[in-house]
N, CA and C atoms as a LAMMPS dump frame, in Angstrom:
ITEM: TIMESTEP
0
ITEM: NUMBER OF ATOMS
687
ITEM: BOX BOUNDS ff ff ff
-5.0000000000000000e+02 5.0000000000000000e+02
-5.0000000000000000e+02 5.0000000000000000e+02
-5.0000000000000000e+02 5.0000000000000000e+02
ITEM: ATOMS id mol type element x y z
1 1 1 N 0.795 -1.261 0.195
2 1 2 C -0.265 0.025 0.035
3 1 3 C 0.88 1.404 -0.187
4 2 1 N 0.485 2.029 -0.89
5 2 2 C 1.568 3.468 -0.892
6 2 3 C 0.347 4.766 -0.819
7 3 1 N 1.05 5.605 -0.493
8 3 2 C 0.431 6.744 0.166
9 3 3 C 1.369 7.927 -0.237
10 4 1 N 0.959 8.705 -0.843
11 4 2 C 1.889 9.784 -1.751
12 4 3 C 1.547 10.893 -1.25
13 5 1 N 2.083 12.074 -1.318
14 5 2 C 1.715 13.507 -0.856
15 5 3 C 2.272 14.254 -1.88
16 6 1 N 1.356 15.265 -2.873
17 6 2 C 2.16 16.142 -3.791
18 6 3 C 1.804 17.566 -3.26
19 7 1 N 3.027 18.484 -2.661
20 7 2 C 2.855 19.305 -2.468
21 7 3 C 2.211 19.979 -3.391
22 8 1 N 2.517 20.069 -4.891
23 8 2 C 2.585 20.926 -5.798
24 8 3 C 3.433 22.358 -5.568
25 9 1 N 2.921 23.091 -5.973
26 9 2 C 3.494 24.566 -5.478
27 9 3 C 3.023 25.212 -4.097
28 10 1 N 3.133 24.65 -2.981
29 10 2 C 2.803 25.066 -1.569
30 10 3 C 4.143 24.295 -0.806
31 11 1 N 4.078 25.109 -0.126
32 11 2 C 5.22 24.846 1.542
33 11 3 C 6.136 25.43 1.133
34 12 1 N 7.028 26.158 1.92
35 12 2 C 8.22 26.411 2.114
36 12 3 C 9.599 25.335 2.722
37 13 1 N 10.626 25.599 2.611
38 13 2 C 11.318 24.63 3.493
39 13 3 C 11.145 24.411 4.836
40 14 1 N 10.83 25.576 5.431
41 14 2 C 10.725 25.236 6.826
42 14 3 C 9.216 24.675 7.307
43 15 1 N 8.304 25.021 6.459
44 15 2 C 7.269 24.121 6.767
45 15 3 C 7.356 22.457 6.233
46 16 1 N 7.872 22.178 5.119
47 16 2 C 8.179 20.5 4.893
48 16 3 C 9.326 20.067 6.013
49 17 1 N 10.428 20.907 6.64
50 17 2 C 11.097 19.858 7.422
51 17 3 C 10.059 19.989 8.993
52 18 1 N 8.798 20.776 9.062
53 18 2 C 8.505 20.567 10.418
54 18 3 C 7.675 19.718 10.114
55 19 1 N 7.104 19.425 8.728
56 19 2 C 5.803 18.111 8.319
57 19 3 C 6.646 16.76 8.302
58 20 1 N 7.518 17.067 8.191
59 20 2 C 8.223 15.787 8.059
60 20 3 C 8.637 15.255 9.821
61 21 1 N 8.881 16.075 10.229
62 21 2 C 9.132 15.692 11.93
63 21 3 C 7.884 14.99 12.361
64 22 1 N 6.758 15.502 11.795
65 22 2 C 5.58 14.892 12.518
66 22 3 C 5.156 13.608 11.86
67 23 1 N 6.045 13.201 10.832
68 23 2 C 5.604 11.955 10.209
69 23 3 C 6.381 11.143 11.047
70 24 1 N 8.141 11.437 11.23
71 24 2 C 8.814 10.736 11.922
72 24 3 C 8.483 9.486 13.135
73 25 1 N 7.726 10.121 13.999
74 25 2 C 7.486 8.923 15.426
75 25 3 C 6.204 8.565 14.644
76 26 1 N 5.766 8.355 13.661
77 26 2 C 4.797 7.179 12.773
78 26 3 C 5.02 5.873 12.435
79 27 1 N 4.794 4.772 12.482
80 27 2 C 5.032 3.871 12.071
81 27 3 C 4.51 2.972 10.971
82 28 1 N 5.318 2.829 10.221
83 28 2 C 4.875 2.778 8.444
84 28 3 C 4.888 1.351 7.71
85 29 1 N 4.77 0.476 8.637
86 29 2 C 5.098 -1.074 8.499
87 29 3 C 4.017 -1.689 7.584
88 30 1 N 4.342 -1.981 6.819
89 30 2 C 3.481 -2.062 5.278
90 30 3 C 3.002 -1.318 4.357
91 31 1 N 3.225 -0.29 4.714
92 31 2 C 2.828 1.01 3.735
93 31 3 C 4.323 1.762 3.082
94 32 1 N 4.104 2.301 1.616
95 32 2 C 5.127 2.846 1.604
96 32 3 C 4.556 4.453 1.405
97 33 1 N 5.282 5.411 2.29
98 33 2 C 4.947 6.694 2.095
99 33 3 C 5.962 7.725 1.413
100 34 1 N 5.85 8.741 0.426
101 34 2 C 6.519 9.367 -0.395
102 34 3 C 6.016 10.83 -0.168
103 35 1 N 6.595 11.914 0.141
104 35 2 C 6.505 13.488 0.215
105 35 3 C 7.201 13.836 -0.925
106 36 1 N 6.468 14.876 -1.867
107 36 2 C 6.956 15.276 -3.206
108 36 3 C 6.809 17.156 -2.894
109 37 1 N 7.746 17.497 -2.337
110 37 2 C 7.752 19.238 -2.189
111 37 3 C 8.113 19.633 -3.403
112 38 1 N 7.678 21.738 -3.487
113 38 2 C 8.372 22.016 -4.033
114 38 3 C 10.195 21.848 -4.382
115 39 1 N 11.051 22.432 -5.544
116 39 2 C 12.19 22 -5.694
117 39 3 C 12.665 22.985 -4.726
118 40 1 N 12.257 24.408 -3.899
119 40 2 C 13.254 24.927 -2.88
120 40 3 C 12.915 24.258 -1.645
121 41 1 N 12.065 23.256 -1.26
122 41 2 C 12.142 22.44 -0.158
123 41 3 C 12.481 20.974 -0.064
124 42 1 N 13.182 20.889 -1.239
125 42 2 C 13.951 19.526 -1.247
126 42 3 C 14.917 19.722 -0.066
127 43 1 N 14.816 18.56 0.79
128 43 2 C 15.92 18.194 2.053
129 43 3 C 15.907 16.663 1.783
130 44 1 N 17.16 16.499 2.427
131 44 2 C 17.533 14.827 2.535
132 44 3 C 16.878 13.895 3.539
133 45 1 N 15.798 13.776 2.939
134 45 2 C 15.065 12.515 3.795
135 45 3 C 14.404 11.375 2.589
136 46 1 N 14.572 10.342 3.465
137 46 2 C 14.057 9.051 2.806
138 46 3 C 12.189 8.943 1.9
139 47 1 N 12.05 10.038 2.612
140 47 2 C 10.657 9.659 2.024
141 47 3 C 10.514 10.603 1.108
142 48 1 N 11.06 11.869 0.643
143 48 2 C 11.287 12.914 -0.461
144 48 3 C 11.546 12.315 -1.731
145 49 1 N 10.708 12.991 -2.586
146 49 2 C 10.82 12.775 -3.91
147 49 3 C 10.754 14.641 -4.87
148 50 1 N 11.226 13.961 -5.787
149 50 2 C 11.048 15.202 -6.886
150 50 3 C 10.015 15.707 -7.329
151 51 1 N 9.112 16.714 -7.56
152 51 2 C 7.859 16.592 -8.307
153 51 3 C 8.226 17.067 -10.111
154 52 1 N 9.555 16.773 -10.643
155 52 2 C 10.046 16.625 -11.884
156 52 3 C 11.49 16.907 -11.649
157 53 1 N 11.738 16.494 -13.272
158 53 2 C 13.312 16.68 -13.134
159 53 3 C 13.841 17.182 -14.49
160 54 1 N 15.086 17.198 -15.105
161 54 2 C 15.322 17.593 -16.492
162 54 3 C 16.554 16.192 -16.808
163 55 1 N 16.246 15.4 -17.968
164 55 2 C 16.896 14.696 -17.907
165 55 3 C 18.532 14.65 -18.62
166 56 1 N 19.254 15.486 -17.385
167 56 2 C 20.472 15.838 -17.498
168 56 3 C 21.377 15.734 -16.488
169 57 1 N 22.602 15.536 -16.259
170 57 2 C 23.206 15.693 -15.157
171 57 3 C 23.28 17.37 -14.262
172 58 1 N 23.415 18.084 -15.33
173 58 2 C 23.239 19.472 -15.043
174 58 3 C 23.442 20.275 -16.385
175 59 1 N 23.706 21.709 -16.6
176 59 2 C 23.973 21.829 -17.922
177 59 3 C 23.082 23.54 -18.294
178 60 1 N 22.468 23.994 -19.388
179 60 2 C 22.307 25.411 -19.457
180 60 3 C 20.887 25.147 -19.756
181 61 1 N 20.079 24.602 -18.675
182 61 2 C 18.694 24.217 -18.801
183 61 3 C 17.919 25.623 -17.09
184 62 1 N 17.734 26.634 -17.863
185 62 2 C 17.036 27.499 -16.977
186 62 3 C 16.034 27.282 -16.373
187 63 1 N 15.857 27.507 -15.035
188 63 2 C 14.706 26.781 -14.431
189 63 3 C 14.535 25.625 -14.061
190 64 1 N 15.268 24.455 -14.461
191 64 2 C 15.366 23.574 -14.148
192 64 3 C 15.932 22.694 -13.054
193 65 1 N 15.797 21.177 -12.79
194 65 2 C 16.649 20.978 -11.999
195 65 3 C 16.9 19.677 -12.461
196 66 1 N 18.147 18.981 -12.203
197 66 2 C 19.106 17.982 -12.967
198 66 3 C 19.591 16.62 -11.857
199 67 1 N 20.112 16.034 -12.203
200 67 2 C 20.587 14.817 -11.414
201 67 3 C 21.783 15.545 -10.531
202 68 1 N 21.993 16.186 -10.633
203 68 2 C 22.889 16.752 -9.734
204 68 3 C 22.742 17.373 -8.652
205 69 1 N 21.856 18.19 -8.844
206 69 2 C 21.015 18.717 -7.489
207 69 3 C 20.024 17.577 -6.825
208 70 1 N 19.928 16.681 -7.437
209 70 2 C 19.118 15.899 -6.603
210 70 3 C 19.851 14.746 -5.934
211 71 1 N 21.07 14.423 -6.673
212 71 2 C 22.466 13.703 -5.857
213 71 3 C 22.54 13.972 -4.431
214 72 1 N 22.914 15.902 -4.482
215 72 2 C 23.263 16.47 -3.561
216 72 3 C 22.105 16.092 -2.34
217 73 1 N 20.92 15.903 -2.353
218 73 2 C 20.455 15.667 -1.325
219 73 3 C 19.708 13.853 -1.644
220 74 1 N 20.553 13.097 -1.785
221 74 2 C 20.289 11.931 -2.144
222 74 3 C 19.178 11.451 -2.04
223 75 1 N 18.452 12.116 -3.217
224 75 2 C 16.957 12.098 -3.838
225 75 3 C 16.867 10.516 -4.616
226 76 1 N 15.816 9.67 -4.635
227 76 2 C 16.32 9.069 -5.688
228 76 3 C 14.462 8.155 -5.636
229 77 1 N 14.246 9.641 -5.773
230 77 2 C 12.873 9.124 -6.269
231 77 3 C 12.031 10.73 -7.149
232 78 1 N 11.456 10.236 -8.151
233 78 2 C 10.779 11.241 -8.812
234 78 3 C 9.608 11.159 -9.247
235 79 1 N 8.691 12.18 -9.646
236 79 2 C 7.245 12.218 -10.188
237 79 3 C 7.371 12.817 -11.598
238 80 1 N 6.774 12.042 -12.577
239 80 2 C 6.367 12.068 -13.879
240 80 3 C 5.344 11.786 -14.331
241 81 1 N 5.346 13.446 -15.633
242 81 2 C 4.266 12.924 -16.171
243 81 3 C 2.814 13.638 -15.959
244 82 1 N 2.867 13.976 -14.302
245 82 2 C 1.753 14.869 -13.89
246 82 3 C 1.139 15.588 -15.049
247 83 1 N -0.018 15.595 -14.965
248 83 2 C -1.442 16.142 -16.202
249 83 3 C -1.023 17.78 -15.422
250 84 1 N -0.669 18.366 -15.118
251 84 2 C -0.418 19.894 -14.736
252 84 3 C 0.925 20.055 -15.332
253 85 1 N 2.416 18.963 -16.056
254 85 2 C 3.163 19.058 -16.595
255 85 3 C 2.268 19.549 -17.893
256 86 1 N 1.74 18.221 -18.303
257 86 2 C 1.679 18.077 -19.472
258 86 3 C 0.512 18.898 -20.386
259 87 1 N -0.382 19.309 -19.411
260 87 2 C -1.608 20.484 -19.871
261 87 3 C -0.757 21.917 -19.697
262 88 1 N -0.459 22.028 -19.094
263 88 2 C -0.485 23.9 -18.584
264 88 3 C 1.374 23.814 -18.834
265 89 1 N 2.09 23.233 -18.599
266 89 2 C 3.152 23.615 -19.121
267 89 3 C 3.656 22.675 -20.562
268 90 1 N 2.496 21.664 -21.85
269 90 2 C 2.915 22.05 -22.751
270 90 3 C 3.703 20.484 -22.887
271 91 1 N 4.546 19.618 -21.951
272 91 2 C 5.259 18.976 -21.944
273 91 3 C 4.988 17.447 -22.669
274 92 1 N 5.702 17.465 -23.939
275 92 2 C 4.844 16.159 -24.619
276 92 3 C 5.344 14.618 -24.459
277 93 1 N 4.832 13.697 -24.521
278 93 2 C 4.89 12.652 -24.803
279 93 3 C 6.578 12.027 -25.036
280 94 1 N 7.243 12.318 -25.609
281 94 2 C 8.632 12.257 -26.52
282 94 3 C 9.475 12.833 -25.435
283 95 1 N 9.077 14.177 -24.51
284 95 2 C 9.838 14.399 -23.473
285 95 3 C 9.67 14.037 -22.304
286 96 1 N 8.406 13.078 -21.857
287 96 2 C 8.111 13.03 -20.797
288 96 3 C 9.017 11.369 -20.939
289 97 1 N 8.805 10.974 -21.867
290 97 2 C 9.564 9.792 -22.128
291 97 3 C 11.026 9.811 -21.71
292 98 1 N 11.834 10.61 -22.678
293 98 2 C 12.694 11.044 -22.687
294 98 3 C 13.261 11.22 -20.976
295 99 1 N 12.658 11.987 -20.2
296 99 2 C 13.13 12.23 -18.567
297 99 3 C 12.702 10.853 -17.816
298 100 1 N 11.699 9.741 -18.233
299 100 2 C 11.645 8.32 -17.65
300 100 3 C 13.161 7.425 -17.873
301 101 1 N 13.033 7.778 -19.235
302 101 2 C 14.407 6.632 -19.45
303 101 3 C 15.736 6.97 -18.617
304 102 1 N 15.951 8.454 -18.839
305 102 2 C 17.282 9.07 -17.994
306 102 3 C 17.067 8.682 -16.395
307 103 1 N 15.693 8.751 -16.005
308 103 2 C 15.805 8.58 -14.695
309 103 3 C 15.717 7.194 -14.222
310 104 1 N 15.273 6.112 -15.502
311 104 2 C 15.258 4.688 -15.099
312 104 3 C 16.541 4.11 -15.004
313 105 1 N 17.058 4.996 -15.921
314 105 2 C 18.648 4.521 -15.716
315 105 3 C 19.908 4.998 -14.85
316 106 1 N 19.606 5.381 -14.097
317 106 2 C 19.949 6.241 -12.633
318 106 3 C 19.203 5.024 -11.508
319 107 1 N 18.747 4.425 -12.224
320 107 2 C 17.841 3.469 -10.708
321 107 3 C 16.72 4.072 -10.075
322 108 1 N 16.218 5.471 -10.195
323 108 2 C 15.244 5.845 -9.705
324 108 3 C 14.041 5.22 -9.228
325 109 1 N 13.294 5.703 -8.168
326 109 2 C 11.725 4.878 -8.567
327 109 3 C 11.185 6.361 -8.992
328 110 1 N 9.884 5.625 -9.871
329 110 2 C 9.939 6.667 -10.698
330 110 3 C 7.955 6.594 -10.535
331 111 1 N 7.564 7.445 -10.023
332 111 2 C 5.949 7.643 -9.796
333 111 3 C 5.437 8.437 -11.086
334 112 1 N 4.682 7.473 -11.941
335 112 2 C 4.185 8.028 -13.742
336 112 3 C 2.924 8.417 -13.656
337 113 1 N 2.495 9.431 -13.733
338 113 2 C 0.93 10.032 -14.076
339 113 3 C 0.512 9.999 -15.145
340 114 1 N -0.771 9.315 -15.637
341 114 2 C -1.171 9.005 -16.228
342 114 3 C -2.62 9.396 -16.353
343 115 1 N -3.568 9.965 -17.11
344 115 2 C -5.362 10.436 -16.879
345 115 3 C -5.678 11.302 -18.319
346 116 1 N -6.947 10.965 -18.188
347 116 2 C -7.813 11.712 -19.056
348 116 3 C -8.067 13.013 -18.785
349 117 1 N -8.905 13.858 -19.798
350 117 2 C -9.407 15.144 -19.558
351 117 3 C -11.067 14.114 -19.761
352 118 1 N -11.936 15.041 -19.322
353 118 2 C -13.925 14.687 -19.37
354 118 3 C -13.763 14.583 -20.331
355 119 1 N -13.278 15.572 -21.659
356 119 2 C -14.218 15.247 -22.811
357 119 3 C -13.61 13.455 -23.501
358 120 1 N -12.631 13.035 -23.012
359 120 2 C -12.369 11.423 -23.075
360 120 3 C -13.056 10.964 -22.327
361 121 1 N -13.325 10.738 -20.985
362 121 2 C -14.399 10.216 -20.305
363 121 3 C -15.563 10.154 -20.536
364 122 1 N -16.22 11.309 -20.97
365 122 2 C -17.372 10.804 -21.549
366 122 3 C -17.641 10.043 -22.351
367 123 1 N -16.493 9.675 -23.796
368 123 2 C -16.577 8.795 -24.586
369 123 3 C -16.783 7.546 -24.248
370 124 1 N -15.997 6.873 -22.67
371 124 2 C -16.332 5.569 -22.372
372 124 3 C -14.858 5.316 -22.083
373 125 1 N -14.979 3.919 -21.516
374 125 2 C -13.869 3.424 -21.338
375 125 3 C -12.392 2.722 -21.848
376 126 1 N -13.281 3.026 -23.837
377 126 2 C -12.468 2.461 -24.598
378 126 3 C -11.208 3.37 -24.704
379 127 1 N -12.346 4.848 -24.85
380 127 2 C -11.271 5.715 -25.538
381 127 3 C -10.433 6.098 -24.547
382 128 1 N -11.087 6.061 -23.011
383 128 2 C -10.021 6.401 -21.987
384 128 3 C -8.811 5.927 -22.436
385 129 1 N -8.531 4.389 -22.447
386 129 2 C -7.728 3.498 -22.504
387 129 3 C -6.863 3.976 -23.889
388 130 1 N -7.255 3.927 -24.607
389 130 2 C -6.728 4.679 -25.769
390 130 3 C -5.783 6.008 -25.557
391 131 1 N -6.257 7.123 -24.905
392 131 2 C -5.869 8.148 -24.236
393 131 3 C -4.462 7.66 -23.365
394 132 1 N -5.052 7.136 -22.485
395 132 2 C -4.293 6.6 -21.022
396 132 3 C -2.559 5.595 -22.199
397 133 1 N -3.282 5.09 -23.215
398 133 2 C -2.126 4.111 -23.673
399 133 3 C -1.424 5.181 -24.859
400 134 1 N -1.451 6.15 -24.837
401 134 2 C -0.403 7.004 -26.043
402 134 3 C 0.459 7.662 -24.575
403 135 1 N -0.229 7.585 -23.194
404 135 2 C 0.592 8.545 -22.204
405 135 3 C 1.625 6.929 -21.812
406 136 1 N 1.469 6.002 -22.5
407 136 2 C 2.716 5.094 -22.378
408 136 3 C 3.408 4.846 -23.274
409 137 1 N 3.456 5.346 -23.949
410 137 2 C 4.643 5.308 -25.384
411 137 3 C 5.851 5.787 -24.752
412 138 1 N 6.934 5.066 -25.304
413 138 2 C 8.189 5.178 -24.771
414 138 3 C 8.274 4.867 -23.222
415 139 1 N 7.272 4.169 -21.932
416 139 2 C 7.853 3.941 -21.008
417 139 3 C 7.702 2.266 -20.757
418 140 1 N 8.74 2.036 -20.133
419 140 2 C 9.032 0.589 -19.659
420 140 3 C 8.182 0.285 -18.982
421 141 1 N 6.831 -0.382 -19.147
422 141 2 C 5.896 -0.709 -17.703
423 141 3 C 6.414 -1.913 -17.144
424 142 1 N 7.736 -2.649 -17.736
425 142 2 C 7.923 -3.782 -16.568
426 142 3 C 9.24 -3.005 -15.697
427 143 1 N 9.216 -1.777 -15.902
428 143 2 C 10.8 -1.266 -14.964
429 143 3 C 10.321 -2.052 -13.263
430 144 1 N 11.234 -2.166 -12.62
431 144 2 C 10.826 -2.855 -11.022
432 144 3 C 10.955 -1.787 -10.606
433 145 1 N 11.041 -0.332 -10.801
434 145 2 C 10.839 0.907 -9.623
435 145 3 C 9.599 1.005 -9.97
436 146 1 N 8.59 1.165 -10.531
437 146 2 C 7.924 2.018 -11.393
438 146 3 C 6.63 1.761 -10.562
439 147 1 N 6.043 3.038 -10.371
440 147 2 C 4.595 3.312 -9.764
441 147 3 C 3.772 3.849 -10.584
442 148 1 N 2.623 3.528 -10.959
443 148 2 C 1.863 4.553 -11.91
444 148 3 C 0.453 5.025 -11.199
445 149 1 N 0.539 6.276 -11.384
446 149 2 C -0.632 7.129 -10.872
447 149 3 C -1.685 7.126 -11.53
448 150 1 N -2.723 6.785 -11.798
449 150 2 C -3.723 6.931 -12.101
450 150 3 C -4.842 8.722 -11.619
451 151 1 N -4.543 9.552 -12.538
452 151 2 C -5.156 10.65 -11.939
453 151 3 C -6.436 11.077 -13.092
454 152 1 N -7.591 11.27 -13.165
455 152 2 C -7.982 11.619 -13.984
456 152 3 C -8.366 13.34 -14.077
457 153 1 N -8.132 13.947 -15.607
458 153 2 C -7.246 15.52 -15.041
459 153 3 C -8.69 16.239 -14.653
460 154 1 N -9.598 15.642 -15.172
461 154 2 C -10.881 16.142 -14.223
462 154 3 C -11.404 16.462 -13.168
463 155 1 N -10.686 15.369 -12.734
464 155 2 C -10.811 15.189 -10.92
465 155 3 C -9.879 15.568 -10.32
466 156 1 N -8.579 16.058 -10.702
467 156 2 C -7.445 16.903 -10.044
468 156 3 C -7.674 18.098 -9.621
469 157 1 N -7.863 18.263 -7.992
470 157 2 C -8.078 19.661 -7.345
471 157 3 C -9.643 20.403 -7.429
472 158 1 N -10.888 19.55 -8.001
473 158 2 C -12.311 20.035 -8.238
474 158 3 C -12.626 19.225 -7.64
475 159 1 N -12.345 18.787 -6.31
476 159 2 C -13.334 18.412 -5.265
477 159 3 C -14.127 17.33 -5.606
478 160 1 N -13.962 16.929 -7.015
479 160 2 C -14.753 15.876 -7.413
480 160 3 C -13.803 14.685 -7.877
481 161 1 N -14.114 13.644 -6.936
482 161 2 C -13.117 12.178 -7.597
483 161 3 C -14.205 11.545 -8.661
484 162 1 N -13.47 10.811 -9.398
485 162 2 C -14.039 9.456 -10.306
486 162 3 C -14.829 8.496 -8.957
487 163 1 N -15.681 8.006 -9.984
488 163 2 C -16.718 6.92 -9.016
489 163 3 C -16 5.976 -8.703
490 164 1 N -16.417 4.976 -8.15
491 164 2 C -15.957 3.417 -7.521
492 164 3 C -15.655 3.027 -9.044
493 165 1 N -16.876 2.71 -9.53
494 165 2 C -16.828 2.345 -10.929
495 165 3 C -16.049 2.578 -12.237
496 166 1 N -15.787 3.407 -12.308
497 166 2 C -14.59 4.503 -13.268
498 166 3 C -13.495 4.167 -12.499
499 167 1 N -13.082 4.285 -11.171
500 167 2 C -11.593 3.998 -10.87
501 167 3 C -11.323 2.109 -10.899
502 168 1 N -12.482 1.804 -10.365
503 168 2 C -12.429 0.118 -10.572
504 168 3 C -12.189 -0.528 -12.121
505 169 1 N -13.093 0.164 -13.198
506 169 2 C -12.635 -0.423 -14.609
507 169 3 C -11.659 -0.192 -14.979
508 170 1 N -10.929 1.446 -15.221
509 170 2 C -9.745 2.222 -15.047
510 170 3 C -8.718 1.162 -14.828
511 171 1 N -8.303 1.036 -13.569
512 171 2 C -7.331 0.018 -12.691
513 171 3 C -7.3 -1.175 -13.636
514 172 1 N -8.544 -1.749 -13.597
515 172 2 C -8.44 -2.972 -14.142
516 172 3 C -7.527 -3.392 -15.749
517 173 1 N -8.129 -2.057 -16.44
518 173 2 C -7.292 -1.663 -18.012
519 173 3 C -5.953 -1.821 -17.87
520 174 1 N -5.692 -0.913 -16.838
521 174 2 C -4.103 -0.949 -16.769
522 174 3 C -3.493 -1.961 -16.221
523 175 1 N -4.496 -2.609 -15.334
524 175 2 C -3.405 -3.963 -14.285
525 175 3 C -3.287 -4.343 -15.966
526 176 1 N -3.988 -4.933 -17.176
527 176 2 C -3.563 -5.65 -18.174
528 176 3 C -2.421 -5.477 -18.786
529 177 1 N -1.878 -4.036 -18.755
530 177 2 C -0.62 -3.502 -19.173
531 177 3 C 0.437 -3.78 -18.629
532 178 1 N 0.618 -3.943 -17.4
533 178 2 C 1.593 -3.54 -16.252
534 178 3 C 1.368 -4.431 -14.952
535 179 1 N 2.348 -4.884 -13.938
536 179 2 C 2.173 -5.521 -12.967
537 179 3 C 2.581 -4.627 -11.745
538 180 1 N 3.304 -3.356 -12.4
539 180 2 C 3.721 -1.984 -10.993
540 180 3 C 2.561 -1.74 -10.482
541 181 1 N 2.349 -1.558 -9.447
542 181 2 C 1.307 -0.454 -8.128
543 181 3 C 0.869 0.107 -9.089
544 182 1 N -0.812 0.424 -8.981
545 182 2 C -1.076 1.627 -9.369
546 182 3 C -1.892 2.317 -8.248
547 183 1 N -1.569 3.267 -8.393
548 183 2 C -2.52 4.452 -7.429
549 183 3 C -3.869 5.382 -8.444
550 184 1 N -4.564 5.563 -6.943
551 184 2 C -5.293 6.717 -7.922
552 184 3 C -5.009 7.925 -7.043
553 185 1 N -5.479 8.9 -7.675
554 185 2 C -4.821 10.398 -7.538
555 185 3 C -6.292 10.945 -8.45
556 186 1 N -6.334 12.224 -7.306
557 186 2 C -7.638 13.281 -8.028
558 186 3 C -9.034 13.104 -7.443
559 187 1 N -8.578 14.244 -6.358
560 187 2 C -9.513 14.609 -5.272
561 187 3 C -9.642 13.919 -4.255
562 188 1 N -8.357 12.996 -3.879
563 188 2 C -8.505 11.66 -2.84
564 188 3 C -9.021 12.59 -1.29
565 189 1 N -9.777 12.499 -0.254
566 189 2 C -9.983 13.14 0.706
567 189 3 C -10.247 11.72 2.048
568 190 1 N -10.377 12.411 3.035
569 190 2 C -10.217 11.644 4.323
570 190 3 C -11.67 10.709 3.81
571 191 1 N -12.793 11.38 3.511
572 191 2 C -14.257 11.011 3.623
573 191 3 C -14.333 10.044 2.239
574 192 1 N -12.988 9.588 1.389
575 192 2 C -13.692 8.742 0.493
576 192 3 C -12.285 7.53 -0.005
577 193 1 N -10.846 7.979 0.996
578 193 2 C -9.773 7.434 1.231
579 193 3 C -10.257 6.096 1.569
580 194 1 N -10.861 5.564 2.474
581 194 2 C -11.548 4.252 2.639
582 194 3 C -12.022 3.341 1.606
583 195 1 N -12.97 4.275 0.588
584 195 2 C -14.246 3.82 -0.421
585 195 3 C -13.014 3.041 -1.585
586 196 1 N -12.009 3.955 -1.426
587 196 2 C -10.823 4.241 -2.378
588 196 3 C -10.235 2.703 -2.385
589 197 1 N -9.384 3.005 -1.511
590 197 2 C -8.521 1.573 -1
591 197 3 C -9.396 0.401 -1.274
592 198 1 N -10.689 0.285 -1.199
593 198 2 C -11.154 -1.111 -1.199
594 198 3 C -11.389 -1.416 -2.442
595 199 1 N -11.328 -0.724 -3.76
596 199 2 C -10.923 -0.97 -5.015
597 199 3 C -10.313 -2.138 -5.593
598 200 1 N -10.641 -3.023 -6.219
599 200 2 C -9.5 -3.873 -6.764
600 200 3 C -8.35 -3.129 -7.804
601 201 1 N -7.135 -3.689 -7.455
602 201 2 C -6.18 -2.857 -8.406
603 201 3 C -5.715 -1.263 -8.197
604 202 1 N -6.249 -1.071 -6.532
605 202 2 C -5.781 0.211 -6.107
606 202 3 C -5.088 0.007 -5.424
607 203 1 N -3.627 0.425 -5.784
608 203 2 C -2.358 0.135 -4.286
609 203 3 C -2.077 0.99 -4.062
610 204 1 N -2.623 2.131 -4.22
611 204 2 C -2.522 3.436 -2.789
612 204 3 C -3 4.616 -3.566
613 205 1 N -2.575 5.505 -2.898
614 205 2 C -2.898 6.734 -3.558
615 205 3 C -2.085 8.291 -3.648
616 206 1 N -2.476 8.931 -4.368
617 206 2 C -1.388 10.095 -4.905
618 206 3 C -2.382 11.219 -4.332
619 207 1 N -1.824 12.349 -3.314
620 207 2 C -2.901 13.011 -2.424
621 207 3 C -2.389 14.501 -2.833
622 208 1 N -2.944 15.364 -3.33
623 208 2 C -2.827 16.328 -3.544
624 208 3 C -3.214 17.815 -2.589
625 209 1 N -4.101 18.506 -2.515
626 209 2 C -4.482 19.767 -1.465
627 209 3 C -4.865 18.678 -0.456
628 210 1 N -5.62 17.684 0.224
629 210 2 C -5.881 17.056 1.423
630 210 3 C -4.316 16.719 1.97
631 211 1 N -3.416 16.512 1.116
632 211 2 C -2.303 16.079 2.104
633 211 3 C -1.092 17.094 2.706
634 212 1 N -1.975 18.792 2.18
635 212 2 C -1.238 19.787 2.663
636 212 3 C -1.074 20.079 4.513
637 213 1 N -2.155 19.411 4.583
638 213 2 C -2.092 19.248 6.149
639 213 3 C -1.75 18.197 6.681
640 214 1 N -0.959 17.947 7.403
641 214 2 C -0.418 16.869 8.157
642 214 3 C -0.442 15.723 8.709
643 215 1 N -1.894 16.501 9.522
644 215 2 C -2.602 15.459 10.281
645 215 3 C -2.906 15.164 9.463
646 216 1 N -3.834 15.764 8.507
647 216 2 C -5.417 14.498 7.492
648 216 3 C -4.288 13.855 6.982
649 217 1 N -3.083 13.775 6.472
650 217 2 C -2.316 12.85 5.997
651 217 3 C -1.801 11.733 7.023
652 218 1 N -1.574 11.748 8.038
653 218 2 C -1.248 11.256 8.801
654 218 3 C -2.688 10.022 8.75
655 219 1 N -3.693 10.32 8.933
656 219 2 C -4.957 9.539 8.624
657 219 3 C -4.934 9.304 7.706
658 220 1 N -4.278 9.768 6.711
659 220 2 C -4.762 9.115 5.359
660 220 3 C -3.623 7.791 5.739
661 221 1 N -2.637 7.935 5.485
662 221 2 C -1.392 6.482 6.484
663 221 3 C -2.107 5.54 7.461
664 222 1 N -2.785 5.912 8.06
665 222 2 C -3.439 5.213 9.279
666 222 3 C -4.624 3.95 8.622
667 223 1 N -5.384 4.936 8.092
668 223 2 C -6.231 4.279 6.925
669 223 3 C -5.7 3.359 6.061
670 224 1 N -4.54 3.235 5.279
671 224 2 C -3.586 2.534 4.284
672 224 3 C -3.281 1.683 5.284
673 225 1 N -2.771 1.574 6.357
674 225 2 C -1.995 0.496 7.366
675 225 3 C -3.319 -0.347 7.831
676 226 1 N -4.587 0.093 8.043
677 226 2 C -5.5 -0.496 8.578
678 226 3 C -6.167 -1.702 7.275
679 227 1 N -6.116 -0.76 5.782
680 227 2 C -6.373 -2.206 4.891
681 227 3 C -5.193 -3.576 4.587
682 228 1 N -4.551 -3.492 5.536
683 228 2 C -3.392 -4.398 4.795
684 228 3 C -2.992 -5.47 6.676
685 229 1 N -4.28 -4.934 7.347
686 229 2 C -4.036 -5.953 8.747
687 229 3 C -4.953 -6.957 8.366
C-alpha cells in the first residue's frame, strides 16, 4: 500500500521540515510513504521525492533541476508525467519518455502519472484507455521501480473524485498492461479514501490538496495501514 503527498507549489523548506518531523514518529509498517515538495523545499530524507526533473546531470537549462542537484540530497524518487506538466506546461510525450529513460537508467523510483480529460471520459472506457495508452508510449511498463498514478484530469483539484466504478474499470484495464503498483489520484479526501482503497487493483493513493495538512495525511496513512492488517 502506497500513500504519497504532492505539495505542488505549496510549502516552504521550513514548513516541509516541520511536516516531516510530524511523520518521524509514525510506524509505516506495510505502507510506503512518499512526499513531493517544491524544488526549493527539497531536503535529505528517505520520504522525499522531486516533483519533476530534467533529463541531464546539469547544464544550461534555466529554471530546471537535474541529477546533480537531486544527488546532493540523496534523492532517488521522482514524479513524472503529471497532468499539470502535460497540459499547463505543454510537455510532450516524447519529452516525458526521455525523462523517464534518463531516471530509469539512474535507478530512480518513478511515480508516473496518466489520466484523461473530461471530454475523453465522456466517450467511455475504450476512449479512456486509448488516451492512456498514448501516455505509455516510450515508457517501460516492466521497470521494477515503476509506480503508476492514475489521475483523471477532470478530478484533480476539483473536489470531484471519479466514481468507484470508473476507478475500478480503469485500474482493471491498466492492470492488463503492467504489474506495477497503480495508485489513484484526483480529489482523494479523508471522506473517500477508505472507499478508494477498497477498490480492486488500487494499490494506494497520490494525494494533492488534502495532503497539505499533516494531520490529515497521517490519518490517511493510518487508514492505509488498516487495509493491510
